[in-house]
C-alpha positions as MATLAB code, in Angstrom:
seq = 'MTNETAGIYCRLSQDDGNAGESGSIQTQKTLLTQYCEEHHIEIGDYYCDDGWSGTNFDRPDFKRMLDDIEAEKINMVIVKDLSRFGREYAQMGMYIEHYFEEKGVRFISVAENIDSNNGVDNMIMPFTNVMNSFYARQASSKTKAAHRARAKSGMFLGSRAPFGYLKDPNDRHHLIVDPPAADVVKEIFQMFADGIGYVRMTKILRERNVLNPQAYFNQNNPEYYKNSDYWRKPFDWHATSIRAILNNRVYLGQVVFGRTKTKGFFDKARIAAPEEKWVITENTHEALISQELWDTVHQMMNARRRENSKGEVQPFAGLVKCAGCGSSLNVSYDKRKGKYTGFSCWVYKNYGKERCTSHAIGWKTLNELVLEDIRRNAYVARTMTNDYKDMLVAAKTEKKQAEVERCKRELKKADKRISDLTKILNKLYENVALEKITEERYQTMAPGYEREQEMLKAQREKLVAEISRSEEVHENIEKFLPVIWKYTNIRELNAHVFNELIEKIVVHEKVVEEDGTKSQRVDIYYKFIGCVNLKRAGFYDDGEVRVQSMQAQEQ';
ca = [
     128.059  140.904  -19.465;
     126.280  142.992  -16.458;
     123.668  144.420  -18.212;
     120.849  141.326  -19.532;
     121.225  141.226  -23.150;
     118.402  138.411  -24.799;
     118.426  136.316  -27.458;
     114.950  135.591  -29.107;
     114.363  132.271  -30.217;
     111.135  130.855  -32.821;
     111.026  128.051  -34.289;
     108.515  125.896  -36.542;
     108.335  122.939  -38.134;
     106.059  120.689  -40.392;
     104.738  119.475  -37.098;
     103.462  122.429  -36.259;
     101.719  122.738  -40.093;
      98.157  123.605  -37.845;
      99.283  126.600  -36.493;
      99.005  129.128  -38.681;
      99.669  132.692  -38.877;
      99.438  132.710  -34.868;
     102.378  130.778  -34.795;
     105.070  131.818  -37.841;
     108.205  133.060  -37.608;
     107.283  136.528  -38.338;
     104.107  136.392  -35.748;
     106.872  134.647  -32.906;
     109.179  137.657  -33.654;
     106.752  140.149  -33.374;
     105.319  139.214  -29.946;
     108.625  138.352  -28.465;
     109.783  141.882  -29.420;
     106.573  143.599  -28.029;
     107.382  141.510  -25.001;
     110.747  143.578  -24.757;
     109.849  146.123  -25.416;
     107.472  146.468  -22.756;
     109.852  145.379  -20.050;
     113.034  147.290  -21.435;
     114.884  144.413  -22.178;
     117.796  144.287  -24.779;
     117.502  142.129  -27.691;
     120.942  140.841  -28.731;
     119.750  138.562  -31.483;
     117.288  136.856  -33.510;
     117.487  133.028  -33.792;
     115.343  131.518  -35.718;
     114.953  127.698  -37.459;
     111.832  127.463  -39.641;
     111.333  123.766  -40.799;
     112.972  122.180  -37.849;
     111.365  119.657  -35.853;
     111.391  120.017  -32.172;
     112.823  116.260  -31.478;
     116.078  117.639  -32.521;
     118.470  120.142  -31.156;
     121.153  119.482  -33.729;
     119.283  123.019  -35.280;
     121.597  125.532  -37.127;
     120.189  128.808  -34.982;
     119.640  126.743  -31.906;
     123.512  125.941  -31.757;
     124.835  129.541  -32.639;
     122.483  130.523  -29.794;
     124.488  128.318  -27.693;
     127.364  129.551  -29.105;
     126.517  133.189  -28.428;
     125.934  131.985  -24.883;
     129.429  130.533  -24.505;
     130.629  133.938  -26.050;
     128.735  135.626  -23.286;
     126.894  137.867  -26.077;
     123.527  136.859  -24.646;
     122.633  135.623  -21.142;
     118.870  135.401  -21.519;
     116.481  133.775  -24.318;
     113.227  134.000  -24.325;
     110.660  131.774  -26.412;
     106.648  132.272  -27.489;
     106.160  129.083  -25.829;
     107.965  126.055  -24.321;
     107.053  123.720  -27.756;
     108.979  126.875  -29.549;
     112.128  126.127  -27.685;
     111.780  122.219  -28.045;
     109.170  118.576  -27.944;
     111.664  116.193  -25.805;
     111.073  116.525  -22.345;
     114.184  115.404  -21.305;
     116.721  117.671  -23.245;
     114.540  120.385  -22.448;
     114.816  119.433  -19.064;
     118.935  119.560  -19.368;
     118.983  122.936  -21.320;
     116.793  124.608  -18.927;
     117.378  123.498  -15.543;
     120.807  122.675  -15.938;
     122.623  124.281  -18.312;
     121.296  127.486  -18.672;
     121.742  127.847  -14.314;
     124.691  126.292  -15.141;
     126.343  129.471  -17.625;
     123.710  131.995  -15.814;
     121.042  132.694  -18.469;
     117.591  133.303  -17.295;
     114.928  131.708  -19.507;
     111.320  133.411  -20.167;
     108.779  131.229  -21.756;
     106.109  134.156  -22.194;
     103.104  131.690  -22.881;
     103.207  129.419  -19.401;
     104.425  132.963  -17.798;
     107.607  130.268  -16.849;
     110.557  132.851  -15.592;
     114.018  130.934  -14.237;
     114.158  134.280  -11.827;
     111.210  133.044  -10.167;
     112.427  129.071  -10.087;
     112.277  126.239  -12.200;
     110.885  124.124   -9.544;
     107.877  124.689  -10.287;
     105.476  121.784  -11.474;
     104.153  123.598  -14.550;
     107.313  123.262  -16.597;
     108.207  119.734  -16.335;
     104.421  118.719  -17.293;
     104.067  120.973  -20.039;
     107.557  119.478  -21.719;
     106.528  115.981  -21.008;
     103.029  117.615  -23.628;
     104.962  118.753  -25.718;
     107.496  115.484  -26.183;
     104.002  113.318  -26.141;
     102.260  115.708  -28.629;
     105.578  115.084  -31.208;
     105.461  111.364  -30.802;
     101.684  111.877  -31.411;
     101.891  113.766  -34.623;
     105.181  111.789  -36.046;
     102.725  108.431  -35.750;
      99.771  110.398  -37.056;
     102.150  111.599  -40.140;
     103.666  107.442  -40.555;
      99.286  106.438  -40.564;
      98.508  108.914  -42.965;
     101.546  108.000  -45.253;
     100.755  104.574  -45.328;
      97.074  105.122  -46.041;
      97.591  107.225  -48.810;
     100.085  104.264  -50.029;
      97.569  101.690  -49.540;
      95.405  104.106  -51.640;
      97.568  103.993  -54.302;
      99.375  107.421  -54.167;
     102.813  107.702  -55.287;
     104.317  109.777  -52.503;
     107.951  109.993  -53.613;
     109.542  113.899  -53.771;
     110.909  112.036  -57.627;
     109.363  110.481  -59.708;
     111.528  106.941  -60.251;
     113.572  106.409  -63.629;
     111.226  105.650  -66.419;
     108.672  107.786  -64.872;
     107.004  111.116  -64.973;
     105.310  112.553  -61.977;
     101.221  113.508  -63.737;
     100.787  116.876  -64.251;
      97.297  116.956  -63.220;
      98.461  114.895  -60.099;
     101.356  114.710  -58.170;
     100.732  111.516  -56.493;
     100.487  109.077  -60.030;
     103.061  108.452  -62.287;
     102.954  108.218  -65.873;
     105.931  106.712  -68.714;
     108.224  108.412  -69.722;
     109.094  107.054  -72.949;
     112.923  107.377  -73.458;
     114.000  106.239  -70.092;
     111.044  103.716  -70.191;
     112.958  102.308  -73.245;
     116.263  102.238  -70.995;
     114.640  100.313  -67.921;
     113.075   97.750  -70.212;
     116.587   97.077  -72.094;
     118.256   96.663  -68.681;
     115.920   93.661  -67.164;
     115.507   91.838  -70.957;
     119.527   92.063  -71.449;
     120.239   90.833  -67.484;
     117.449   88.452  -68.434;
     119.478   87.109  -71.907;
     122.341   86.608  -69.264;
     124.024   89.526  -69.267;
     125.910   90.754  -66.377;
     125.935   94.054  -64.075;
     130.117   94.765  -65.450;
     129.135   94.066  -69.132;
     126.084   95.871  -68.704;
     127.151   98.937  -67.353;
     129.832   98.992  -70.116;
     127.474   98.282  -73.248;
     125.056  101.695  -71.890;
     128.026  103.748  -71.371;
     129.506  102.767  -74.697;
     126.397  103.786  -76.445;
     126.403  107.208  -73.985;
     123.276  106.515  -72.402;
     122.276  108.998  -69.735;
     122.617  107.465  -65.897;
     118.931  108.373  -63.954;
     120.579  111.240  -61.957;
     121.953  112.577  -64.919;
     118.958  112.246  -66.982;
     117.034  113.586  -64.064;
     119.661  116.390  -63.881;
     118.987  117.176  -68.181;
     115.059  117.891  -67.713;
     115.428  119.758  -64.345;
     117.987  121.781  -64.277;
     116.973  124.122  -61.304;
     116.790  121.246  -59.050;
     120.832  120.761  -58.227;
     123.054  123.843  -58.241;
     126.247  121.495  -57.786;
     128.080  120.635  -60.782;
     129.048  117.718  -59.267;
     125.714  115.821  -60.175;
     127.133  116.638  -63.898;
     130.467  115.041  -63.766;
     130.056  111.824  -65.289;
     126.745  111.968  -67.270;
     127.863  108.416  -68.976;
     129.210  106.648  -65.631;
     126.527  103.362  -64.856;
     127.114  101.743  -61.797;
     126.314   98.516  -60.588;
     124.428   99.582  -57.761;
     122.394  101.712  -59.850;
     121.781   98.717  -62.504;
     120.625   96.373  -59.159;
     118.888   99.632  -57.635;
     116.654   99.629  -61.045;
     116.132   95.402  -61.182;
     114.732   95.501  -57.448;
     112.564   98.450  -58.035;
     108.976   96.575  -58.049;
     107.645  100.484  -59.058;
     108.012   98.640  -62.814;
     105.879   96.305  -62.123;
     102.933   99.306  -61.907;
     103.029   98.945  -58.103;
     103.609  101.673  -55.278;
     105.789   99.963  -52.094;
     105.903  102.476  -49.666;
     107.764  101.515  -46.005;
     110.544   99.860  -47.425;
     113.031  102.121  -44.890;
     112.393  103.161  -41.212;
     114.357  105.485  -38.827;
     115.628  103.585  -36.005;
     114.323  105.556  -33.386;
     112.779  108.446  -32.135;
     115.497  110.835  -32.226;
     117.964  108.572  -34.116;
     116.685  109.567  -37.571;
     119.305  107.605  -39.330;
     117.705  105.244  -42.190;
     117.731  102.025  -41.916;
     115.953   98.486  -43.764;
     112.263   97.679  -42.837;
     111.129   93.776  -43.180;
     109.879   93.193  -46.355;
     106.394   92.005  -44.953;
     105.986   95.529  -42.885;
     105.867   97.157  -46.517;
     103.008   98.397  -48.341;
     102.307   97.167  -51.853;
      99.443   98.533  -54.027;
      98.650   97.084  -57.030;
      98.147   98.104  -60.581;
      98.691  102.096  -59.632;
     100.251  102.749  -62.609;
     101.688  101.190  -66.269;
     104.138   98.427  -65.761;
     107.050   98.676  -67.668;
     107.812   94.871  -67.387;
     105.832   91.595  -66.756;
     105.404   89.767  -63.644;
     106.733   86.850  -65.599;
     109.937   88.792  -66.529;
     110.652   90.442  -63.194;
     110.038   86.660  -61.611;
     112.650   85.391  -64.300;
     115.401   88.337  -63.474;
     115.200   87.915  -59.520;
     115.010   84.088  -60.204;
     118.935   85.174  -61.832;
     119.519   87.558  -59.297;
     118.937   84.944  -56.402;
     121.545   82.560  -57.940;
     125.247   82.992  -57.557;
     126.285   84.659  -60.966;
     129.561   85.006  -61.995;
     130.676   86.659  -65.111;
     133.623   85.225  -67.139;
     136.445   86.880  -68.726;
     133.791   87.788  -71.403;
     131.905   89.375  -68.656;
     128.980   86.612  -69.912;
     127.355   84.684  -67.173;
     127.414   81.223  -67.103;
     123.470   80.696  -68.197;
     122.966   77.482  -65.433;
     123.606   79.466  -62.854;
     121.986   78.529  -59.891;
     120.004   75.972  -61.344;
     122.044   72.978  -61.431;
     121.529   70.744  -58.054;
     123.604   67.413  -56.700;
     120.768   64.598  -56.636;
     122.968   63.170  -53.661;
     123.444   65.853  -51.155;
     121.373   68.771  -52.894;
     123.899   71.809  -53.277;
     124.633   73.124  -56.542;
     127.125   72.005  -58.762;
     129.921   73.531  -60.082;
     130.949   74.826  -63.356;
     134.415   74.489  -64.995;
     135.429   76.939  -67.672;
     137.764   76.732  -70.004;
     139.956   79.904  -70.476;
     142.200   78.735  -73.166;
     139.244   77.571  -75.345;
     136.181   80.074  -73.664;
     134.186   77.778  -73.102;
     132.592   75.765  -70.388;
     132.769   72.434  -70.437;
     131.351   70.325  -67.211;
     129.374   70.733  -64.009;
     130.728   68.398  -60.564;
     129.670   68.751  -57.003;
     131.333   70.950  -55.081;
     131.172   68.898  -52.231;
     133.376   65.954  -53.335;
     135.447   68.360  -54.751;
     135.914   70.012  -51.193;
     135.423   67.094  -48.933;
     135.867   63.902  -51.155;
     133.919   60.748  -51.518;
     132.997   60.556  -47.648;
     130.161   63.500  -48.398;
     129.595   62.800  -51.508;
     129.698   61.684  -55.160;
     131.597   63.461  -58.068;
     127.906   63.559  -59.906;
     129.675   65.014  -62.963;
     128.086   65.821  -66.310;
     129.661   67.404  -69.701;
     127.976   71.167  -70.314;
     127.391   70.155  -73.636;
     125.490   67.298  -72.559;
     123.245   69.118  -69.784;
     122.418   71.876  -72.825;
     121.370   69.069  -75.121;
     119.290   67.251  -72.867;
     117.841   70.291  -71.879;
     116.803   71.469  -75.242;
     115.519   68.469  -76.589;
     113.393   68.065  -73.170;
     111.886   71.285  -73.711;
     110.887   70.618  -77.450;
     109.360   67.322  -76.554;
     107.714   69.042  -73.945;
     106.667   71.962  -76.197;
     105.855   70.036  -79.356;
     103.222   67.435  -77.348;
     101.721   70.659  -75.336;
     101.091   72.371  -78.156;
      99.824   68.920  -80.294;
      98.146   67.017  -77.664;
      97.303   69.812  -75.304;
      94.297   68.436  -73.630;
      96.466   64.754  -73.381;
      99.336   66.578  -71.766;
      97.266   68.639  -69.726;
      95.615   65.614  -68.295;
      98.948   63.613  -67.962;
      99.723   66.525  -65.778;
      96.867   66.428  -63.350;
      97.023   62.851  -62.801;
     101.126   63.616  -61.873;
     100.499   65.945  -59.924;
      97.226   65.862  -58.281;
      97.128   63.067  -55.376;
      93.584   62.580  -55.514;
      92.035   61.795  -58.438;
      88.501   63.909  -58.881;
      86.270   61.604  -57.819;
      88.354   61.915  -54.471;
      87.948   65.845  -54.435;
      84.234   65.948  -55.260;
      84.284   63.383  -51.783;
      86.435   65.843  -49.394;
      83.782   68.838  -50.813;
      80.739   66.954  -49.561;
      82.963   65.887  -46.453;
      83.104   69.837  -45.900;
      79.341   70.954  -46.108;
      78.418   67.941  -43.537;
      81.693   69.204  -41.317;
      80.474   73.041  -41.876;
      76.816   72.286  -40.979;
      78.297   70.191  -37.871;
      80.123   73.100  -36.701;
      77.476   75.569  -37.153;
      75.016   72.707  -35.249;
      77.568   72.472  -32.792;
      77.894   76.232  -32.128;
      74.191   76.349  -31.443;
      73.875   73.652  -29.209;
      76.488   75.423  -26.912;
      75.490   78.779  -26.696;
      71.840   77.053  -25.779;
      73.696   75.036  -23.295;
      75.139   78.116  -21.384;
      72.036   79.767  -22.272;
      69.841   77.163  -20.150;
      72.980   77.458  -17.717;
      72.454   80.999  -17.040;
      68.904   80.899  -16.805;
      69.552   78.154  -14.008;
      67.495   75.762  -16.647;
      69.924   72.938  -15.740;
      72.522   72.805  -13.401;
      75.901   73.617  -13.494;
      77.188   69.895  -12.847;
      75.082   69.286  -16.222;
      76.406   71.786  -18.223;
      79.963   70.703  -17.235;
      78.919   67.225  -18.561;
      77.951   68.010  -21.529;
      79.436   70.777  -22.859;
      83.250   69.594  -23.190;
      82.283   66.563  -25.149;
      80.492   68.999  -28.005;
      83.630   71.692  -27.577;
      86.049   68.723  -28.579;
      83.705   67.368  -31.210;
      83.867   71.174  -32.802;
      87.577   71.362  -32.668;
      88.309   67.817  -34.030;
      85.739   69.391  -37.061;
      87.581   71.991  -37.434;
      90.838   70.545  -37.778;
      89.437   68.498  -40.361;
      88.022   71.147  -42.350;
      91.466   72.561  -42.445;
      92.644   69.566  -43.838;
      89.825   69.380  -46.238;
      89.758   72.917  -47.418;
      93.867   71.945  -48.067;
      93.446   69.024  -49.939;
      90.756   70.829  -52.365;
      93.398   73.974  -52.699;
      96.208   71.741  -53.669;
      94.116   70.048  -56.426;
      92.757   73.224  -57.645;
      96.148   74.724  -57.918;
      97.447   72.299  -59.985;
      94.799   73.302  -62.954;
      95.858   77.022  -62.134;
      99.911   76.497  -62.161;
      98.883   74.416  -65.553;
      97.129   76.904  -66.907;
     100.172   79.190  -66.510;
     102.719   76.441  -68.050;
     101.183   76.048  -70.974;
     101.610   79.478  -72.799;
     105.245   79.878  -71.858;
     106.220   76.255  -73.086;
     104.373   76.653  -76.250;
     106.833   80.097  -77.035;
     109.844   77.140  -77.371;
     108.187   74.738  -79.881;
     110.886   75.429  -82.586;
     113.638   76.395  -79.724;
     117.172   76.177  -81.294;
     119.396   77.302  -78.814;
     119.169   77.854  -75.087;
     120.124   81.277  -73.189;
     119.875   82.557  -69.731;
     116.155   83.660  -70.540;
     114.832   80.411  -71.690;
     116.329   78.790  -68.509;
     115.214   81.022  -65.982;
     111.799   81.333  -67.936;
     110.888   77.761  -67.962;
     113.056   75.546  -65.276;
     113.458   75.876  -61.790;
     115.833   73.338  -60.824;
     118.346   70.405  -62.774;
     118.991   67.180  -60.829;
     122.043   65.746  -61.620;
     122.520   61.808  -60.529;
     125.182   59.733  -60.418;
     126.122   58.066  -63.581;
     125.011   54.030  -63.485;
     127.414   51.164  -65.052;
     125.022   48.805  -67.173;
     125.467   44.762  -66.841;
     126.692   45.016  -70.241;
     129.255   48.027  -69.370;
     127.037   50.792  -70.835;
     126.880   54.229  -68.833;
     123.840   56.274  -68.286;
     123.115   58.711  -66.101;
     119.616   60.294  -64.810;
     118.789   64.160  -64.952;
     115.671   65.107  -63.712;
     114.330   68.640  -64.929;
     111.456   70.409  -62.683;
     109.911   72.685  -65.101;
     108.453   76.161  -63.176;
     104.562   75.349  -62.498;
     104.331   71.904  -63.030;
     107.797   70.118  -61.234;
     108.986   66.945  -63.079;
     107.551   65.904  -65.948;
     108.344   62.370  -67.527;
     107.054   61.788  -71.115;
     108.027   58.353  -71.418;
     106.235   56.976  -68.577;
     103.139   58.844  -69.464;
     103.595   57.122  -72.840;
     104.344   60.106  -75.598;
     107.371   57.851  -76.798;
     108.496   54.452  -76.729;
     111.800   53.636  -75.337;
     113.958   53.974  -78.225;
     112.562   57.420  -78.740;
     113.397   58.325  -75.537;
     116.576   56.979  -75.175;
     118.962   60.194  -75.084;
     122.289   59.850  -76.379;
     123.490   63.179  -74.877;
     123.040   61.667  -71.230;
     125.769   58.844  -71.517;
     128.671   59.572  -69.478;
     131.215   60.332  -71.823;
     130.597   63.612  -73.853;
     132.426   63.894  -77.406;
];
């Protein structure tokens, strides 16, 4: 190609939203067309990337322009200004100063009056490229900061409402409940809490012809996706879909922002962000589930849960621990009879008695023992509430109430002395500054006061922690009572009951008494309050407390 044929390149992205009409694609084309007419330059083609970031050079029309350069269809590139070409100075320099020069392509940036025929070694272009790159990074940071601020204020920022919700017609940043889908979400949480595993749950939903989230969205938004692939299997639920719903805090009435992030400024691949970096805003919309149900479900999700041949999950999963080594006890399952038979320490099973002992207990024995303990606690908590609360406070509060009051008095004294010492040190500093006392005198007096102040601050932290511990006991008891009351007349256990009430169950090794009888200690730790010993508290005598199901041999 002997004559010069220009490629007119135009670009606009969301980062350039404040450019207005003067920076639009059409305005760029008009300005550059006029420039070519005035300078008698032949236009080979227009290359326009609308909606593409300047930091990304993988733009469709930019690539088409490079293909035309390789095919020798154009030998000149004209842009309105350098920022239209790109906003990443290293790659811009590579294209303008190396690639174009190698291919014999003339480059013109109208606004900066840059023409490669006059040389590209002038100072303005590198500086302009750096500033454009800086602008892109700054715009990206500002956009992220704005999104985080919006999320903190409770605004929902997703392009689509989560399954179970709709975007409020009056406020696209607010979610409202979508009743049909919300009922499915509630049922998924409840089924999981009841011990129904992922695989069995997906089968139940398929058999009932429940639309999966994608199909349900498509049914209500038929114009959103044109691709028929989205409609191919409307009832095909998968474990990943169930898990995604169970892990979404939106169903607690929360807006969560920042669960993923890009790898870097140029690598736009998304990766998981640490949870401490998330923005979580409470009470932004109506919740579909309670915090208690969420906690129950996630305790079960964190436990090792293997489904049996019936698609059921062993209800004790993740709760039964070995008193010897602290590991979880393995459960045995009789496939022929279709029932669980017992528990034993997996460390002992795999490594032998050098590491631990069996700590074996029958499944029926443990089930009956826990059921009876729940009944007793529920009965006492319901019929003797004040005595029960006093027992829990006495058991869980290391310091008596009088001691707590003493801590509060000491805290008040410590706060006053710390305040006095601050005034003394400030006065000393002022006196030495005004030369009322010598520097030597100041250095003699100040360190002692500073040491005393540091000691008081450390003491203060301990007193605050002690008082907080006592107050937390009362708060936790108040949380536990309404939960245990529900189970006064409980007849059987299931995974939901276990995971709502129980933190862990610690099984000790069997003990053979002098008369040859065997017994086995089992410590049941309840959520909020820990291990409760009703016998020691005097609610039952020895005869009533002894449970035959605690015997080592199961009938």
